[in-house]
LODOTI-350140 format. One record per residue: residue number from 1; y, x, z of N, C-alpha, C in turn; residue in one letter. Coordinates in Angstrom, 3 decimals, decimal comma, m for minus. Each point is the difference from the previous one (the first is absolute). Layout:
# LODOTI-350140
  resi       n.y       n.x       n.z      ca.y      ca.x      ca.z       c.y       c.x       c.z  resn
   NUM         Y         X         Z         Y         X         Z         Y         X         Z     A
...
# end
This chain:
# LODOTI-350140
  resi       n.y       n.x       n.z      ca.y      ca.x      ca.z       c.y       c.x       c.z  resn
     1   m43,899   m18,396     2,944     0,937     1,317     0,060     1,271    m0,381     0,751     M
     2    m0,025     0,945     0,949     1,544     0,197     0,411     0,686     1,146    m0,729     T
     3     1,313    m1,060    m0,297     1,120     1,438    m0,160     0,731     0,720     0,891     T
     4     0,192     1,138    m0,034     0,822     0,947     1,549     1,811     0,208    m1,054     I
     5     0,391    m0,806     1,092     1,417     0,001    m0,919     1,131     1,116     0,832     G
     6     1,433     0,502    m0,329     0,192     0,977     0,176    m0,124     1,412     0,931     A
     7    m1,293     0,509    m0,741     0,344     0,434    m0,752     0,655     1,390    m0,930     I
     8     0,359     1,796     1,344     0,940     0,775    m0,901    m0,985     1,356    m0,252     I
     9     0,076    m0,149    m1,140    m1,026     1,077    m0,775     1,201     1,639    m0,140     Y
    10     0,848    m0,690     0,286     1,422     1,656    m0,569     1,138     0,048     0,755     E
    11     0,173     1,002     1,149     0,861     0,032     0,155     1,401    m0,572    m0,120     A
    12     0,930    m0,285     0,120     1,721    m0,022    m0,484    m0,370    m1,051    m1,468     G
    13    m1,049    m0,928     0,210     0,268    m0,316    m0,947     1,339    m1,604     0,314     S
    14     0,544     0,065     0,373     0,198    m0,905     0,588     1,962     0,667    m0,635     S
    15     0,024     0,389    m0,199     1,116     1,126    m1,292    m0,455    m0,627    m1,301     R
    16    m0,850    m0,653    m0,236    m0,256    m0,662    m1,331     0,079    m1,145     0,429     N
    17     0,184    m0,763     1,114     0,247    m1,368     0,370     0,984    m0,134    m0,036     N
    18     0,953    m0,773    m0,529     1,737    m0,271     0,567    m0,150    m0,814     0,096     K
    19     0,708    m0,011     1,465    m0,657    m1,495     1,207     1,219    m0,803     0,085     T
    20     1,679     0,751    m0,825     0,987    m0,478     0,806     0,600    m1,384    m0,681     G
    21    m1,048    m0,875    m1,108     0,064    m1,267    m0,267    m0,529    m0,981     1,167     S
    22    m0,349     0,192     1,195    m0,691    m0,224     0,740     1,339    m0,909     1,147     W
    23     0,900     0,921    m0,245     1,233    m0,588     0,865     0,676    m1,163    m0,169     R
    24     0,567    m0,848     1,198     0,690    m1,256    m0,056     1,565     0,990     0,553     V
    25     0,401     0,675     1,022     0,419     0,530    m0,188     0,788     1,290     0,249     F
    26     0,661     0,412    m0,545     0,309     1,301    m0,419     1,482     0,898     1,069     V
    27    m0,542     1,260     0,086     1,261     0,674     0,836     0,571     0,909    m1,063     P
    28     1,233    m0,058     0,211     0,974     0,796    m0,245     0,919     0,815     0,924     T
    29    m0,308     1,758    m0,804     0,348     0,909     1,072     2,453     0,256    m0,586     M
    30     0,754     0,187     0,754     0,693    m0,139    m0,413     0,257     1,953     0,824     D
    31     0,200     1,042    m0,941    m0,223     1,076     0,546     1,129     0,707     0,632     S
    32     0,770    m0,620    m0,115     1,381     0,203     0,521     0,386    m0,198     1,642     D
    33    m1,214    m0,887     0,014    m0,007    m0,031     1,807    m1,326     0,867     0,536     K
    34    m0,614    m0,241    m0,344    m1,159     1,624     0,451     0,392     1,140     0,412     C
    35    m0,664     0,158     0,945     0,163     0,972     0,890    m1,251     0,678     0,310     I
    36    m0,581     0,109    m0,669    m1,427     0,991    m0,746    m1,172     0,128     1,038     M
    37     0,073    m1,414     0,722    m0,843    m0,002     0,911    m1,565     0,056    m0,062     C
    38    m0,420     0,058    m0,858    m0,905     0,098    m0,466    m1,175    m1,752     0,771     E
    39     0,633    m0,717     0,483    m0,691    m0,965     0,386    m0,499    m0,673    m0,660     N
    40     0,278    m0,396    m1,411    m0,689    m1,009    m1,016    m0,882     0,842    m0,505     C
    41     0,361     1,332    m0,553    m1,249     1,157    m0,180    m1,287    m0,639     0,884     F
    42     0,334     0,430     1,108    m1,319     0,533     0,976    m0,674    m1,568     0,206     I
    43     0,591    m1,177    m0,057    m0,336    m1,435     0,401    m0,955    m0,412    m1,461     F
    44     0,292     0,379    m1,022    m0,159    m1,281    m0,799    m1,554     0,278    m0,358     C
    45    m0,338    m1,212    m0,334    m1,825     0,383     0,309    m0,691     0,395    m1,660     P
    46     1,041    m0,297    m0,819    m0,257     0,216    m1,205     0,179     0,934    m0,857     D
    47     1,393     0,780     0,511     0,107     1,318     0,013     1,055    m0,222    m1,301     S
    48     0,900    m0,966     0,065     0,917    m0,921    m1,234     1,406     1,291     0,496     S
    49    m0,082     0,468     0,705     1,328     0,613     0,222    m0,235     1,148    m0,404     I
    50     1,011     0,791    m1,037    m0,452     1,474    m0,290     1,189     0,401     0,384     I
    51     0,332     1,729    m0,275     1,320     0,427    m0,552     0,046     0,395    m0,962     E
    52     1,434    m0,153    m0,832     0,271     0,166    m0,994     0,419     1,163    m0,446     G
    53     0,542     0,514    m1,162     0,107     1,197    m0,472     1,052     0,339     1,003     E
    54     0,955    m0,969     0,559     1,403     0,448     0,426    m0,351     0,122     1,722     D
    55    m0,903     0,245     0,079    m0,258    m0,165     1,437    m0,330    m1,117     1,193     G
    56     0,602    m0,771    m0,783     0,136    m1,375     1,091    m1,576    m0,929    m0,718     K
    57     0,312    m1,291     1,155    m0,976    m0,291    m0,140     0,249    m1,354    m1,483     F
    58    m1,228    m0,349    m0,384     0,261    m1,480    m0,797    m1,603    m0,796     0,240     K
    59     0,019    m1,525    m0,685    m1,210    m0,370     0,161    m0,869    m0,130    m1,227     I
    60    m0,922     0,576    m0,505    m0,827    m0,551    m0,730    m0,425    m1,142    m0,058     D
    61     0,077    m0,729    m0,581    m0,441    m1,642    m0,966    m0,722    m0,004    m0,192     Y
    62    m0,736     1,032    m0,552    m1,115    m0,500    m0,759    m0,941    m0,315     0,829     D
    63    m0,107     0,594     1,298    m1,471     0,052     1,306     0,911    m0,684     0,359     Y
    64     1,568    m0,758     0,669     0,105    m0,375     1,322    m0,430    m1,239    m0,036     C
    65    m0,782    m0,511     0,962    m0,354    m1,410     0,514     0,987    m1,351     0,528     K
    66     1,436     1,239     0,378     1,125    m1,047     0,248    m0,559    m0,439     1,622     G
    67    m1,161     1,148     0,773     0,118    m0,591     1,638     1,017    m0,380     0,646     C
    68     1,316     0,742    m0,221     0,781     0,362     0,454     0,469     0,786     1,333     L
    69    m1,382     0,683     0,506     0,309     1,029     1,101     0,819     0,867    m0,048     I
    70     0,503     0,537    m1,087     1,249     1,144    m0,060     1,122    m1,027     0,090     C
    71     0,387    m1,201    m0,126     1,236    m0,833     0,218    m0,090     0,184     2,054     V
    72    m0,911    m0,546     0,152    m0,450     0,097     1,441     0,452     1,582     1,012     E
    73    m0,659     0,732    m0,545     0,424     1,372     0,382     0,670     0,987     0,041     E
    74     1,304    m0,859    m1,328     1,249     0,903    m0,117     0,282    m0,686     1,425     C
    75     1,180     1,220     0,198     1,092     0,023     1,384     0,997    m0,084    m0,722     P
    76     0,709     0,089    m0,905     1,266    m0,008    m0,923    m0,071    m1,153    m0,624     V
    77    m0,840    m1,146    m0,093    m0,136    m0,519    m1,284     0,602     0,305    m1,169     D
    78    m0,775     1,149    m0,559     0,650     0,069    m1,239    m1,199    m1,002    m0,986     A
    79    m0,940     0,067     0,706    m1,018    m0,649    m1,001     0,273    m1,592     0,267     I
    80     0,237    m1,135    m1,466     0,157    m1,471     0,783    m1,694    m0,359    m0,948     T
    81     0,179    m1,345     0,060    m1,238    m0,829    m0,447     0,430    m0,800    m1,021     S
    82    m0,240    m0,468    m1,175     0,153    m1,638    m0,716    m1,686    m0,553    m0,599     A
    83     0,676    m1,599    m0,448    m1,422    m0,021    m0,299     0,092     0,634    m1,538     R
    84    m1,483    m0,160    m0,415    m0,244     0,834    m1,333     0,616    m0,738    m1,099     E
    85     0,528     0,574    m1,055     0,533    m1,073    m1,101    m1,400     0,347    m1,459     E
    86    m0,958    m0,731     0,351    m0,578     0,018    m0,903     0,733    m0,202    m1,764     K
# end
């Protein structure tokens, strides 16, 4: 009998599985430098860039996998990266 893997039985189930522990590198956002261009929000493949109650963008570290696309897409270097300290 063959076992079939990677079946998603319910839409939105990724919200139940926090994937932030997969990170090797962690992005950090400096909200003072941010010009609200939304590049980080648009290009984040994990939807880990979210808008806070104050209207500024922040990183949801529960789901950020540390791909650092946000760092590359930020035109004003408001997002930097460092090795994750576990």
